[in-house]
C-alpha positions, 0 to 999 in steps of 0.5 A: 612588724614590732617584735613582741619582746620589744613591745613588752620591754617598752610597755614595762618601761612606760609603766615604770615597772622596770624602775620598780623591779630594779629598786626592789632588787637593788640590794640583791644586785649590789651584793651579787655583783660584789660576791661575783668580784670576790669569787673571781679574785679568789679563783685567780689567786694562788693563795686561795688554791693553797688554802683550798687544798691545805686540809688534805696535807698533814702538818703541825701534828694534825691528821690530814683529810683525804681529798675525796672527803674534802671535796664532798664537804666542799660540794655540800657547802657549795650546794647549800650556798648555791641553792640559796643564791639561786633562790635569791636571784629568782626570788623563789622558794625550792625546799629546803632553800628560801628567800625568807619573804616575810614582810618583803612584799612591796605593795605597788598599787595606789589604793589599799583596803583592810579591816580595822577595829574601832572602839566607842568610848563610854565618856564620848560615844559620838567618837571612835578610837582606833584599836590599831594605834596601841598593841597593848589594847588587845595583847597578845594579838599584834596588828599582823595577827589580828588583821589576818584573823579578821580577814579569815572571819569576814562572812563566817558565823564566828565573826560576832563571837570573835569581836565580842572576845576582842572587846572583852579582852580590851576591857579586861586589860584596861581594868588590869592596868595593862593599857591607858585606853578609855572604857568602851561601850561598843566595838565596831569592825570596818572595811577601811579604804585608803589612797596610799600616801608615800609617807604613811600620813593617812594611816589613821585617816582612811578615805572611806569606812564601811561598817561590818558589825558592831558588838557590845559587852555581854551583860556579865562583863559590863563594869 
């Protein structure tokens, strides 16, 4: 009977998961290895221990620090660095330490979906422009904040009002000369689907778009 552990390892290798894990943590592994070598060299070096205890010995007219206080300071430093190192190795968070994971997540699937806004130009209403191509269109919203907002509004009563606000904001910024986009007569929100391309060549060429809602400017806002 094959061991469950060996079966699990074989399954990971077969799916390419092991290579992915190693690739994701390659930099960490290299840094940890280098830190381990440096730490070993320090521990076996007499010069290190001499420098370690140096603050406890008076000299050059400076007062010495008691060994007890010095060890407390070193202990706090070790706690801070050690906790950070543990979270780095485990890829976890234990307050107050953190691996600061923002934007470090690796998407491992072959497909991706998101919500996107497209504008309908007044001079060519049979076409659409992506409002994701220039962050000046809806500033101060950037792609990450706007995407999070749209995801939260899907299926909520405030979605229509939020889309109208985006279109109004776009037009106000355009009239103020804040971006070079064309005048829009409508704004559409889509649920967009992609087959991922390693080089990002399809970022503005989704496989499929499902319209969620379309809005136009309020009467008082039209130019």
